[in-house]
All heavy atoms as an XYZ file, in Angstrom:
1001
protein
N      79.658     82.573    103.267
C      80.401     82.858    102.062
C      80.931     81.577    101.422
O      80.850     81.402    100.224
C      81.548     83.813    102.387
C      82.377     84.221    101.223
S      83.638     85.365    101.801
C      84.097     86.077    100.265
N      81.441     80.672    102.250
C      82.017     79.439    101.730
C      81.176     78.229    102.133
O      81.680     77.122    102.222
C      83.447     79.256    102.238
C      84.338     80.408    101.914
C      84.806     81.248    102.894
C      84.669     80.670    100.602
C      85.605     82.310    102.586
C      85.481     81.738    100.280
C      85.947     82.561    101.265
N      79.891     78.388    102.365
C      79.033     77.295    102.831
C      78.833     76.231    101.762
O      78.630     75.066    102.079
C      77.692     77.847    103.276
N      78.874     76.595    100.496
C      78.626     75.638     99.425
C      79.818     74.721     99.162
O      79.729     73.781     98.396
C      78.216     76.345     98.130
C      79.299     77.204     97.512
C      79.336     78.618     98.052
O      78.586     78.945     98.988
O      80.133     79.397     97.541
N      80.949     74.957     99.783
C      82.119     74.111     99.595
C      81.909     72.823    100.382
O      81.632     72.838    101.568
C      83.393     74.826    100.086
C      84.602     73.925     99.948
C      83.582     76.109     99.340
N      82.037     71.719     99.709
C      81.840     70.448    100.392
C      83.167     69.939    100.937
O      84.224     70.328    100.474
C      81.216     69.432     99.446
S      82.182     69.108     97.969
N      83.094     69.083    101.911
C      84.309     68.534    102.500
C      84.858     67.422    101.629
O      84.188     66.924    100.724
C      84.022     67.985    103.912
O      83.067     66.931    103.787
C      83.500     69.084    104.806
N      86.043     66.977    101.923
C      86.697     65.964    101.105
C      86.003     64.607    101.221
O      86.071     63.794    100.310
C      88.157     65.833    101.507
N      85.322     64.315    102.318
C      84.677     63.013    102.496
C      83.280     62.969    101.906
O      82.817     61.911    101.505
C      84.602     62.660    103.988
O      83.900     63.694    104.674
C      86.003     62.493    104.556
N      82.561     64.094    101.834
C      81.187     64.070    101.363
C      81.065     64.088     99.851
O      80.037     63.713     99.320
C      80.396     65.235    101.964
O      80.934     66.445    101.464
N      82.054     64.576     99.153
C      82.032     64.567     97.700
C      83.435     64.357     97.177
O      84.350     64.106     97.957
C      81.390     65.838     97.146
S      82.338     67.304     97.515
N      83.630     64.489     95.901
C      84.933     64.194     95.310
C      85.848     65.410     95.263
O      86.747     65.490     94.456
C      84.738     63.628     93.919
C      84.032     62.304     93.947
C      83.918     61.713     92.588
C      83.192     60.371     92.722
N      83.155     59.644     91.494
N      85.636     66.378     96.141
C      86.486     67.567     96.194
C      87.630     67.304     97.154
O      87.431     66.896     98.286
C      85.682     68.788     96.673
O      84.549     68.936     95.855
C      86.521     70.034     96.630
N      88.842     67.562     96.704
C      90.015     67.350     97.552
C      90.284     68.594     98.386
O      89.808     69.684     98.056
C      91.252     67.049     96.678
O      91.504     68.178     95.859
C      91.056     65.814     95.838
N      91.051     68.447     99.465
C      91.368     69.629    100.285
C      92.115     70.710     99.505
O      91.969     71.890     99.776
C      92.244     69.060    101.398
C      91.917     67.619    101.473
C      91.508     67.213    100.092
N      92.891     70.331     98.496
C      93.618     71.320     97.694
C      92.633     72.170     96.897
O      92.773     73.381     96.804
C      94.629     70.621     96.766
C      95.730     69.976     97.620
C      95.231     71.603     95.784
C      96.705     69.142     96.833
N      91.600     71.534     96.349
C      90.581     72.296     95.604
C      89.839     73.253     96.517
O      89.491     74.358     96.119
C      89.606     71.351     94.920
C      90.181     70.650     93.736
C      89.134     69.861     93.020
N      89.712     69.186     91.873
C      89.088     68.294     91.155
N      87.855     67.939     91.468
N      89.671     67.737     90.128
N      89.574     72.819     97.744
C      88.894     73.689     98.701
C      89.773     74.906     99.000
O      89.298     76.037     99.019
C      88.571     72.909     99.993
C      88.046     73.851    101.061
C      87.574     71.808     99.715
N      91.061     74.694     99.199
C      91.976     75.801     99.472
C      92.046     76.756     98.290
O      92.082     77.969     98.464
C      93.369     75.264     99.790
C      93.470     74.604    101.138
C      94.875     74.100    101.399
C      94.965     73.381    102.717
N      96.312     72.847    102.973
N      92.059     76.215     97.087
C      92.100     77.073     95.898
C      90.850     77.932     95.798
O      90.913     79.108     95.472
C      92.244     76.222     94.636
C      93.617     75.675     94.439
C      93.702     74.885     93.169
N      95.008     74.252     93.035
C      95.270     73.244     92.250
N      94.311     72.726     91.494
N      96.477     72.726     92.189
N      89.679     77.294     96.091
C      88.432     78.053     96.004
C      88.398     79.152     97.068
O      87.972     80.272     96.799
C      87.232     77.128     96.153
C      85.927     77.849     95.900
C      84.749     76.904     95.871
O      84.896     75.714     96.064
N      83.584     77.451     95.637
N      88.866     78.843     98.256
C      88.916     79.845     99.319
C      89.846     80.985     98.908
O      89.542     82.157     99.095
C      89.376     79.198    100.649
C      89.696     80.253    101.689
C      88.317     78.247    101.163
N      90.975     80.631     98.315
C      91.923     81.650     97.854
C      91.300     82.533     96.781
O      91.432     83.753     96.815
C      93.198     80.965     97.325
C      94.214     81.934     96.806
C      94.952     82.710     97.691
C      94.427     82.086     95.455
C      95.890     83.609     97.224
C      95.365     82.985     94.981
C      96.095     83.743     95.874
N      90.598     81.924     95.822
C      89.949     82.706     94.762
C      88.921     83.669     95.331
O      88.839     84.834     94.929
C      89.286     81.769     93.752
C      90.247     81.126     92.812
C      89.503     80.364     91.714
N      90.374     79.354     91.171
C      90.140     78.045     91.178
N      89.018     77.580     91.679
N      91.004     77.203     90.664
N      88.120     83.167     96.269
C      87.084     84.024     96.865
C      87.712     85.175     97.646
O      87.238     86.309     97.588
C      86.179     83.195     97.781
C      85.285     82.227     97.052
C      84.262     82.930     96.173
O      83.748     83.990     96.570
O      83.991     82.402     95.086
N      88.800     84.906     98.370
C      89.445     85.983     99.130
C      90.091     87.006     98.191
O      90.094     88.198     98.472
C      90.463     85.406    100.102
O      91.461     84.714     99.404
N      90.630     86.538     97.053
C      91.199     87.477     96.082
C      90.119     88.363     95.473
O      90.322     89.563     95.302
C      91.928     86.717     94.973
S      93.486     86.019     95.518
N      88.971     87.780     95.154
C      87.864     88.589     94.625
C      87.453     89.654     95.625
O      87.202     90.807     95.268
C      86.673     87.689     94.296
C      86.832     86.911     93.042
C      85.553     86.178     92.679
N      85.874     85.108     91.771
C      85.449     83.858     91.864
N      84.629     83.532     92.847
N      85.812     82.957     90.999
N      87.372     89.269     96.899
C      86.991     90.209     97.936
C      88.029     91.326     98.059
O      87.686     92.502     98.188
C      86.838     89.460     99.269
C      86.393     90.333    100.405
C      85.109     90.862    100.454
C      87.272     90.647    101.434
C      84.708     91.671    101.495
C      86.883     91.453    102.482
C      85.600     91.958    102.500
O      85.204     92.758    103.537
N      89.315     90.973     97.988
C      90.377     91.979     98.083
C      90.316     92.956     96.910
O      90.494     94.164     97.079
C      91.737     91.291     98.138
N      90.061     92.448     95.707
C      89.966     93.337     94.545
C      88.753     94.255     94.648
O      88.786     95.401     94.203
C      89.920     92.534     93.249
C      91.265     92.030     92.825
C      91.467     90.684     92.584
C      92.333     92.886     92.668
C      92.711     90.208     92.200
C      93.585     92.437     92.282
C      93.772     91.088     92.054
N      87.660     93.763     95.235
C      86.494     94.626     95.422
C      86.812     95.749     96.396
O      86.342     96.875     96.241
C      85.308     93.808     95.931
C      84.714     92.892     94.882
C      83.657     91.968     95.465
O      83.411     91.969     96.660
N      83.043     91.179     94.603
N      87.609     95.450     97.427
C      87.987     96.491     98.384
C      88.987     97.467     97.777
O      89.022     98.634     98.132
C      88.627     95.863     99.626
C      87.687     95.227    100.618
C      88.496     94.614    101.747
C      86.720     96.241    101.176
N      89.822     96.993     96.869
C      90.899     97.818     96.326
C      90.376     98.972     95.484
O      90.968    100.046     95.468
C      91.855     96.956     95.506
C      92.904     97.786     94.845
C      93.024     98.059     93.531
C      93.971     98.505     95.473
N      94.101     98.873     93.288
C      94.702     99.172     94.479
C      94.379     98.658     96.801
C      95.798     99.960     94.760
C      95.482     99.452     97.063
C      96.166    100.087     96.056
N      89.286     98.782     94.766
C      88.802     99.843     93.870
C      88.581    101.170     94.590
O      89.134    102.184     94.181
C      87.537     99.382     93.148
C      87.807     98.349     92.092
C      86.531     97.916     91.414
C      86.812     96.797     90.420
N      85.591     96.312     89.795
N      87.815    101.226     95.683
C      87.655    102.529     96.353
C      88.953    103.025     96.999
O      89.241    104.215     96.996
C      86.592    102.288     97.414
C      86.163    100.888     97.310
C      86.943    100.212     96.245
N      89.750    102.108     97.535
C      91.010    102.529     98.153
C      91.980    103.070     97.113
O      92.708    104.025     97.366
C      91.645    101.358     98.903
C      90.915    100.896    100.154
C      91.602     99.685    100.753
C      90.830    102.003    101.167
N      92.005    102.468     95.938
C      92.863    102.956     94.865
C      92.472    104.357     94.436
O      93.323    105.197     94.152
N      91.169    104.633     94.407
C      90.691    105.966     94.039
C      91.126    106.990     95.086
O      91.598    108.080     94.748
C      89.170    105.945     93.908
C      88.581    107.263     93.539
N      88.766    107.836     92.304
C      87.838    108.147     94.257
C      88.150    109.006     92.277
N      87.587    109.210     93.449
N      90.994    106.653     96.356
C      91.400    107.565     97.431
C      92.906    107.814     97.368
O      93.367    108.943     97.510
C      91.006    106.978     98.809
C      91.638    107.762     99.942
C      89.503    106.959     98.952
N      93.678    106.760     97.137
C      95.132    106.900     97.054
C      95.529    107.798     95.884
O      96.366    108.687     96.023
C      95.776    105.514     96.907
C      97.263    105.560     96.793
C      98.044    105.844     97.895
C      97.885    105.331     95.585
C      99.419    105.889     97.797
C      99.255    105.380     95.472
C     100.025    105.657     96.586
N      94.940    107.591     94.713
C      95.306    108.402     93.551
C      94.897    109.861     93.738
O      95.607    110.768     93.299
C      94.691    107.827     92.275
O      93.292    107.845     92.354
N      93.792    110.114     94.394
C      93.377    111.496     94.668
C      94.357    112.175     95.635
O      94.693    113.342     95.465
C      91.959    111.531     95.259
C      90.882    111.275     94.237
C      90.822    112.354     93.179
O      90.948    113.548     93.513
O      90.658    111.994     92.006
N      94.813    111.430     96.634
C      95.761    111.984     97.601
C      97.090    112.322     96.933
O      97.661    113.390     97.163
C      96.008    110.978     98.746
O      94.739    110.633     99.327
C      96.899    111.569     99.808
N      97.573    111.449     96.068
C      98.829    111.698     95.366
C      98.687    112.886     94.419
O      99.587    113.704     94.289
C      99.284    110.428     94.604
C     100.418    110.720     93.662
C      99.686    109.351     95.590
N      97.539    113.006     93.771
C      97.309    114.113     92.839
C      97.301    115.458     93.566
O      97.711    116.470     93.015
C      95.989    113.894     92.114
C      95.836    114.768     90.888
C      94.593    114.463     90.080
N      94.574    113.072     89.686
C      93.501    112.281     89.812
N      92.390    112.739     90.306
N      93.551    111.020     89.435
N      96.844    115.490     94.826
C      96.776    116.739     95.577
C      98.130    117.159     96.137
O      98.313    118.318     96.492
C      95.787    116.594     96.735
C      94.348    116.517     96.286
C      93.415    116.322     97.458
C      91.988    116.124     96.998
N      91.092    115.854     98.123
N      99.086    116.233     96.221
C     100.402    116.558     96.773
C     101.179    117.423     95.783
O     101.063    117.243     94.578
C     101.178    115.277     97.068
C     100.566    114.463     98.171
S     101.437    112.927     98.431
C     102.816    113.498     99.361
N     101.993    118.349     96.282
C     102.795    119.170     95.369
C     103.840    118.314     94.651
O     104.354    117.356     95.203
C     103.450    120.199     96.286
C     103.371    119.618     97.649
C     102.177    118.710     97.668
N     104.132    118.674     93.409
C     105.067    117.879     92.621
C     106.486    117.979     93.151
O     107.289    117.081     92.924
C     105.051    118.323     91.149
O     105.339    119.719     91.098
C     103.720    118.040     90.508
N     106.813    119.035     93.875
C     108.166    119.167     94.403
C     108.442    118.152     95.502
O     109.595    117.943     95.868
C     108.386    120.579     94.926
O     107.477    120.858     95.974
N     107.405    117.506     96.018
C     107.586    116.503     97.054
C     108.396    115.328     96.531
O     109.191    114.740     97.251
C     106.211    116.013     97.554
O     105.452    117.130     97.980
C     106.360    115.040     98.704
N     108.196    114.958     95.278
C     108.840    113.784     94.711
C     110.109    114.106     93.940
O     110.704    113.228     93.367
C     107.864    113.064     93.779
C     106.607    112.644     94.466
C     105.407    113.247     94.165
C     106.630    111.650     95.427
C     104.250    112.863     94.806
C     105.479    111.267     96.075
C     104.278    111.871     95.758
N     110.512    115.337     93.919
C     111.675    115.730     93.124
C     112.891    115.907     94.019
O     112.802    116.409     95.128
C     111.389    117.043     92.395
O     112.528    117.454     91.694
N     114.055    115.494     93.520
C     115.285    115.686     94.276
C     116.007    116.955     93.825
O     117.096    117.238     94.299
C     116.204    114.483     94.086
O     116.541    114.345     92.734
N     115.414    117.709     92.916
C     116.042    118.915     92.401
C     115.556    120.134     93.156
O     114.478    120.157     93.732
C     115.744    119.083     90.909
C     116.320    117.976     90.081
C     115.504    117.009     89.519
C     117.686    117.879     89.873
C     116.033    115.983     88.766
C     118.225    116.860     89.130
C     117.397    115.914     88.575
O     117.920    114.906     87.853
N     116.355    121.190     93.117
C     116.021    122.451     93.766
C     114.914    123.142     92.985
O     115.046    123.371     91.789
C     117.278    123.328     93.818
C     117.053    124.701     94.389
C     116.791    124.874     95.736
C     117.104    125.820     93.582
C     116.599    126.131     96.260
C     116.918    127.084     94.096
C     116.657    127.227     95.441
O     116.451    128.477     95.971
N     113.809    123.437     93.640
C     112.691    124.125     92.996
C     112.662    125.582     93.454
O     112.913    125.882     94.599
C     111.357    123.470     93.366
C     111.215    122.064     92.879
C     111.067    122.028     91.393
C     110.841    120.615     90.929
N     110.859    120.453     89.524
N     112.330    126.452     92.534
C     112.207    127.857     92.879
C     113.173    128.706     92.083
O     114.132    128.208     91.493
N     112.919    129.989     92.073
C     113.775    130.906     91.342
C     115.015    131.261     92.139
O     115.198    130.851     93.281
N     115.867    132.049     91.518
C     117.088    132.486     92.180
C     116.798    133.700     93.036
O     115.958    134.536     92.697
C     118.143    132.862     91.135
C     118.624    131.693     90.333
C     118.270    131.571     89.003
C     119.427    130.722     90.898
C     118.722    130.508     88.250
C     119.876    129.655     90.162
C     119.526    129.538     88.827
N     117.523    133.797     94.139
C     117.437    134.991     94.966
C     118.258    136.091     94.282
O     119.186    135.802     93.532
C     117.986    134.702     96.357
C     117.159    133.669     97.110
C     117.776    133.292     98.443
O     118.739    133.947     98.879
O     117.287    132.330     99.037
N     117.930    137.381     94.529
C     118.674    138.457     93.859
C     120.178    138.412     94.168
O     120.995    138.614     93.286
C     118.057    139.737     94.424
C     116.745    139.338     94.959
C     116.831    137.898     95.333
N     120.535    138.150     95.419
C     121.944    138.008     95.782
C     122.155    136.559     96.205
O     121.448    136.038     97.055
C     122.292    138.961     96.923
C     123.743    138.889     97.334
C     124.106    140.086     98.175
C     125.489    139.986     98.759
N     126.538    139.572     97.903
N     123.132    135.924     95.582
C     123.403    134.512     95.841
C     123.869    134.307     97.277
O     124.742    135.023     97.760
C     124.472    134.016     94.864
C     124.805    132.567     94.982
S     123.496    131.456     94.479
C     123.292    131.920     92.783
N     123.254    133.358     97.968
C     123.681    132.997     99.315
C     124.394    131.657     99.273
O     124.261    130.898     98.312
C     122.476    132.894    100.264
O     121.626    131.840     99.803
C     121.702    134.198    100.329
N     125.137    131.377    100.324
C     125.871    130.112    100.382
C     124.897    128.931    100.426
O     125.125    127.897     99.814
C     126.791    130.105    101.607
C     127.693    128.906    101.647
C     128.685    128.981    102.778
C     129.535    127.723    102.766
N     130.525    127.701    103.819
N     123.794    129.101    101.140
C     122.793    128.037    101.233
C     122.219    127.715     99.857
O     122.089    126.553     99.473
C     121.670    128.452    102.186
C     120.591    127.406    102.323
C     119.443    127.918    103.216
N     118.387    126.956    103.240
C     117.430    126.846    102.325
N     117.419    127.652    101.287
N     116.486    125.935    102.427
N     121.848    128.747     99.098
C     121.280    128.541     97.771
C     122.306    127.894     96.838
O     121.975    126.990     96.060
C     120.795    129.864     97.190
C     120.113    129.696     95.853
C     119.657    131.013     95.257
O     120.257    132.060     95.561
O     118.703    130.977     94.467
N     123.544    128.325     96.923
C     124.595    127.752     96.083
C     124.787    126.269     96.386
O     124.929    125.450     95.477
C     125.894    128.516     96.289
N     124.772    125.911     97.661
C     124.900    124.507     98.038
C     123.712    123.686     97.547
O     123.878    122.546     97.099
C     125.041    124.362     99.551
C     126.394    124.789    100.047
O     127.392    124.604     99.375
N     126.440    125.383    101.226
N     122.525    124.236     97.637
C     121.333    123.521     97.168
C     121.388    123.261     95.668
O     121.084    122.168     95.200
C     120.070    124.319     97.509
C     119.583    124.249     98.941
C     118.448    125.242     99.153
C     119.121    122.852     99.279
N     121.764    124.262     94.918
C     121.753    124.125     93.462
C     122.878    123.208     92.984
O     122.687    122.392     92.092
C     121.812    125.518     92.799
C     120.514    126.256     93.114
C     122.002    125.393     91.301
C     120.504    127.685     92.730
N     124.053    123.324     93.600
C     125.148    122.441     93.216
C     124.974    121.036     93.781
O     125.617    120.099     93.325
C     126.489    123.022     93.668
C     126.988    124.229     92.895
C     128.297    124.723     93.481
C     127.156    123.909     91.423
N     124.123    120.868     94.777
C     123.870    119.551     95.343
C     125.000    119.040     96.220
O     125.299    117.853     96.209
N     125.620    119.934     96.977
C     126.726    119.540     97.843
C     126.420    119.984     99.267
O     125.534    120.801     99.499
C     128.067    120.148     97.367
C     127.954    121.667     97.258
C     128.494    119.544     96.052
C     129.244    122.356     96.878
N     127.175    119.449    100.211
C     126.971    119.814    101.611
C     127.667    121.141    101.907
O     128.607    121.526    101.207
C     127.500    118.720    102.530
O     128.903    118.690    102.489
N     127.233    121.828    102.962
C     127.861    123.108    103.300
C     129.326    122.981    103.700
O     130.074    123.952    103.643
C     127.037    123.617    104.485
C     125.744    122.900    104.388
C     126.028    121.587    103.753
N     129.768    121.793    104.085
C     131.153    121.622    104.514
C     132.020    121.001    103.419
O     133.082    120.454    103.709
C     131.208    120.726    105.764
O     130.604    119.470    105.449
C     130.484    121.378    106.924
N     131.596    121.085    102.179
C     132.348    120.477    101.071
C     133.683    121.181    100.848
O     133.831    122.374    101.079
C     131.540    120.554     99.786
O     130.389    119.779     99.904
N     134.651    120.417    100.358
C     135.973    120.958    100.056
C     135.985    121.538     98.646
O     135.052    121.334     97.870
C     137.031    119.848    100.179
O     136.702    118.821     99.251
C     137.085    119.292    101.584
N     137.070    122.254     98.325
C     137.181    122.874     96.994
C     137.105    121.861     95.853
O     136.431    122.123     94.859
C     138.454    123.698     96.894
C     138.323    125.061     97.507
C     139.502    125.937     97.142
C     139.301    127.317     97.756
N     140.271    128.269     97.267
N     137.773    120.717     95.949
C     137.638    119.748     94.839
C     136.207    119.266     94.616
O     135.776    119.082     93.484
C     138.546    118.589     95.268
C     139.527    119.189     96.208
C     138.798    120.297     96.903
N     135.443    119.115     95.715
C     134.043    118.697     95.556
C     133.205    119.796     94.921
O     132.327    119.534     94.109
C     133.452    118.290     96.902
C     133.975    116.970     97.390
C     133.111    116.422     98.482
C     133.660    115.059     98.861
N     132.702    114.247     99.527
N     133.492    121.044     95.271
C     132.782    122.176     94.667
C     133.080    122.231     93.174
O     132.173    122.375     92.349
C     133.155    123.504     95.358
C     132.609    124.691     94.597
C     132.662    123.518     96.790
N     134.337    122.076     92.829
C     134.729    122.130     91.411
C     134.109    120.990     90.621
O     133.658    121.175     89.485
C     136.245    122.104     91.286
C     136.877    123.402     91.724
C     138.367    123.400     91.516
N     138.920    124.652     92.026
C     140.111    124.763     92.569
N     140.887    123.708     92.667
N     140.534    125.925     92.991
N     134.086    119.791     91.204
C     133.505    118.638     90.507
C     132.000    118.818     90.303
O     131.473    118.540     89.230
C     133.797    117.356     91.311
C     133.481    116.070     90.584
C     132.045    115.644     90.765
O     131.479    115.858     91.843
O     131.472    115.104     89.794
N     131.297    119.326     91.331
C     129.859    119.563     91.211
C     129.580    120.656     90.176
O     128.641    120.549     89.379
C     129.273    119.955     92.566
N     130.407    121.707     90.176
C     130.247    122.789     89.200
C     130.448    122.262     87.779
O     129.681    122.563     86.874
C     131.241    123.915     89.501
C     131.267    124.962     88.444
N     132.224    124.982     87.453
C     130.450    126.019     88.199
C     131.996    126.005     86.656
N     130.929    126.653     87.077
N     131.480    121.473     87.599
C     131.766    120.920     86.264
C     130.621    120.035     85.778
O     130.188    120.116     84.635
C     133.071    120.122     86.299
C     133.458    119.602     84.947
C     134.755    118.803     85.011
N     135.175    118.379     83.711
C     134.618    117.384     83.008
N     133.611    116.723     83.509
N     135.065    117.064     81.814
N     130.105    119.187     86.672
C     129.012    118.277     86.311
C     127.776    119.051     85.863
O     127.144    118.719     84.857
C     128.679    117.399     87.519
C     127.580    116.411     87.303
C     127.391    115.485     88.499
N     127.718    116.059     89.798
C     126.852    116.685     90.586
N     125.597    116.828     90.209
N     127.221    117.173     91.744
N     127.448    120.123     86.568
C     126.259    120.912     86.223
C     126.500    121.758     84.974
O     125.607    121.922     84.139
C     125.817    121.766     87.426
C     125.292    120.832     88.511
C     124.769    122.772     87.037
C     124.838    121.500     89.752
N     127.702    122.289     84.833
C     127.987    123.119     83.657
C     128.012    122.299     82.365
O     127.653    122.804     81.302
C     129.317    123.862     83.822
C     129.194    125.135     84.627
S     127.952    126.284     84.010
C     128.715    126.840     82.509
N     128.429    121.040     82.449
C     128.400    120.186     81.260
C     126.955    120.035     80.768
O     126.689    120.050     79.562
C     129.029    118.805     81.575
C     128.693    117.783     80.512
C     130.523    118.949     81.713
N     126.027    119.951     81.688
C     124.616    119.792     81.312
C     123.951    121.100     80.900
O     122.999    121.100     80.124
C     123.839    119.181     82.489
C     124.266    117.783     82.910
C     123.541    117.389     84.190
C     123.986    116.784     81.807
N     124.433    122.230     81.419
C     123.762    123.516     81.201
C     124.625    124.546     80.489
O     124.447    125.746     80.683
C     123.317    124.092     82.556
C     122.290    123.231     83.216
O     121.210    123.021     82.692
N     122.623    122.707     84.384
N     125.536    124.127     79.661
C     126.430    125.081     78.999
C     125.710    125.809     77.865
O     124.939    125.215     77.111
C     127.665    124.352     78.448
C     128.810    125.272     78.239
N     128.951    126.031     77.106
C     129.858    125.578     79.046
C     130.038    126.760     77.211
N     130.614    126.499     78.372
N     125.942    127.132     77.715
C     125.284    127.901     76.646
C     125.639    127.412     75.237
O     124.840    127.564     74.314
C     125.793    129.329     76.867
C     126.257    129.383     78.261
C     126.687    127.998     78.620
N     126.822    126.828     75.061
C     127.187    126.308     73.736
C     126.312    125.129     73.311
O     126.233    124.802     72.136
C     128.658    125.874     73.724
C     129.597    127.070     73.822
O     129.122    128.206     73.629
O     130.790    126.858     74.099
N     125.656    124.502     74.270
C     124.751    123.386     73.963
C     123.307    123.861     73.846
O     122.386    123.055     73.822
C     124.845    122.313     75.044
C     126.170    121.588     75.029
C     126.130    120.433     75.986
C     127.401    119.628     75.885
N     127.383    118.466     76.761
N     123.122    125.178     73.829
C     121.775    125.713     73.649
C     121.056    126.045     74.934
O     119.876    126.385     74.917
N     121.716    125.946     76.055
C     121.075    126.263     77.331
C     121.163    127.765     77.606
O     121.823    128.505     76.895
C     121.732    125.464     78.459
C     121.581    123.961     78.310
C     120.140    123.484     78.317
O     119.304    124.092     79.010
O     119.853    122.502     77.622
N     120.516    128.193     78.658
C     120.400    129.609     78.986
C     121.727    130.202     79.483
O     122.345    129.654     80.389
C     119.338    129.781     80.070
O     119.391    131.058     80.634
N     122.147    131.336     78.920
C     123.344    132.014     79.432
C     123.139    132.527     80.863
O     124.076    132.563     81.657
C     123.568    133.176     78.475
C     122.773    132.860     77.268
C     121.668    131.961     77.696
N     121.911    132.914     81.181
C     121.611    133.387     82.540
C     121.846    132.262     83.546
O     122.439    132.476     84.608
C     120.165    133.877     82.612
C     119.718    134.252     83.998
C     120.148    135.432     84.595
C     118.868    133.427     84.726
C     119.748    135.789     85.872
C     118.466    133.765     86.005
C     118.905    134.945     86.570
O     118.515    135.288     87.830
N     121.385    131.073     83.215
C     121.563    129.925     84.095
C     123.048    129.598     84.267
O     123.513    129.335     85.379
C     120.814    128.715     83.532
C     120.724    127.487     84.408
C     120.018    127.810     85.709
C     119.971    126.396     83.675
N     123.795    129.644     83.195
C     125.237    129.398     83.277
C     125.926    130.454     84.133
O     126.836    130.140     84.920
C     125.844    129.376     81.878
N     125.491    131.705     84.024
C     126.079    132.770     84.831
C     125.799    132.544     86.311
O     126.672    132.757     87.165
C     125.538    134.130     84.390
N     124.589    132.099     86.629
C     124.242    131.820     88.025
C     125.046    130.638     88.564
O     125.486    130.650     89.712
C     122.739    131.542     88.165
C     121.895    132.782     88.138
C     122.282    133.668     89.288
C     121.244    134.690     89.612
N     121.614    135.522     90.763
N     125.249    129.616     87.760
C     126.038    128.462     88.194
C     127.490    128.889     88.440
O     128.111    128.475     89.423
C     125.945    127.320     87.155
C     124.517    126.779     87.119
C     126.921    126.209     87.483
C     124.251    125.830     85.974
N     128.028    129.739     87.564
C     129.391    130.246     87.777
C     129.475    131.112     89.035
O     130.450    131.059     89.778
C     129.863    131.030     86.557
C     130.233    130.120     85.415
O     130.668    128.997     85.626
N     130.050    130.609     84.203
N     128.429    131.911     89.271
C     128.393    132.747     90.473
C     128.419    131.879     91.730
O     129.089    132.199     92.711
C     127.133    133.625     90.448
C     127.015    134.582     91.603
C     125.725    135.379     91.558
O     125.004    135.329     90.541
O     125.436    136.047     92.564
N     127.701    130.748     91.687
C     127.696    129.829     92.828
C     129.093    129.284     93.083
O     129.547    129.210     94.219
C     126.753    128.657     92.544
C     125.315    129.044     92.421
C     124.490    127.997     91.698
O     124.998    126.888     91.445
O     123.334    128.292     91.400
N     129.767    128.902     92.003
C     131.109    128.333     92.146
C     132.066    129.351     92.757
O     132.817    129.043     93.679
C     131.647    127.859     90.803
C     133.049    127.280     90.908
C     133.597    126.980     89.540
C     135.016    126.481     89.631
N     136.001    127.519     89.694
N     132.036    130.573     92.255
C     132.944    131.599     92.769
C     132.631    131.927     94.234
O     133.536    132.125     95.035
C     132.889    132.850     91.911
C     133.382    132.602     90.510
C     132.669    133.051     89.421
C     134.550    131.887     90.274
C     133.105    132.813     88.117
C     135.006    131.638     88.987
C     134.273    132.110     87.917
O     134.714    131.863     86.645
N     131.369    131.958     94.576
C     130.964    132.233     95.962
C     131.477    131.123     96.885
O     132.043    131.399     97.944
C     129.440    132.350     96.064
C     128.894    132.521     97.484
C     129.156    133.934     97.976
C     127.426    132.198     97.520
N     131.309    129.881     96.468
C     131.730    128.775     97.312
C     133.239    128.586     97.317
O     133.812    128.144     98.304
C     131.036    127.479     96.876
C     129.531    127.439     97.153
C     128.946    126.167     96.590
C     129.239    127.564     98.623
N     133.899    128.901     96.194
C     135.356    128.756     96.130
C     136.061    129.649     97.136
O     137.037    129.251     97.771
C     135.877    129.074     94.732
C     136.107    127.815     93.918
O     136.034    126.720     94.490
O     136.351    127.946     92.700
N     135.567    130.858     97.291
C     136.253    131.763     98.223
C     135.893    131.477     99.682
O     136.584    131.920    100.573
C     135.936    133.221     97.880
C     134.517    133.649     98.105
C     134.347    135.108     97.734
C     132.914    135.558     98.014
N     132.712    136.931     97.651
N     134.838    130.699     99.930
C     134.433    130.420    101.298
C     134.782    129.002    101.764
O     134.680    128.724    102.942
C     132.920    130.619    101.450
C     132.493    132.061    101.323
C     131.012    132.256    101.566
O     130.337    131.295    101.924
O     130.542    133.380    101.371
N     135.150    128.115    100.865
C     135.421    126.732    101.265
C     136.861    126.525    101.653
O     137.745    127.316    101.302
C     135.072    125.740    100.123
O     135.784    126.122     98.961
C     133.602    125.706     99.865
N     137.076    125.415    102.351
C     138.425    125.050    102.768
C     139.143    124.324    101.670
O     138.555    123.828    100.738
C     138.325    124.128    103.992
C     137.713    124.773    105.172
C     137.718    123.789    106.327
N     136.484    124.054    107.069
C     135.551    123.159    107.304
N     135.672    121.943    106.878
N     134.495    123.479    107.977
N     140.450    124.227    101.784
C     141.257    123.522    100.785
C     141.239    122.079    101.004
O     141.113    121.292    101.620
C     142.682    124.039    100.811
C     142.745    125.440    100.327
C     144.138    125.919    100.286
N     144.085    127.286     99.814
C     145.111    127.930     99.394
N     146.288    127.361     99.383
N     145.008    129.158     98.990
């Protein structure tokens, strides 16, 4: 692969030029290898479910609100205190309030979560 590179004593090529040429050849080889690997990587990512990369709760609401579902949607731990529940509820309601054009059903579910967690959490 690098047989045509002459040494520093046999011609006017310096060792730095030889290193640069070796580096260029290795980069070309790496880019040739990358094309098929890049295709395999992009196909693998495309096949993965989109919920894998999301930090938000995916899925519909259960008919009866559970404490687990309420914690997931509000984004708090099951052992959260009342002030943390209220702060999480306020943060989500500011973004999803019906007066801003959001769904009244969604706002009702968020309020249901708050009331469920308020009566079950510690002070």
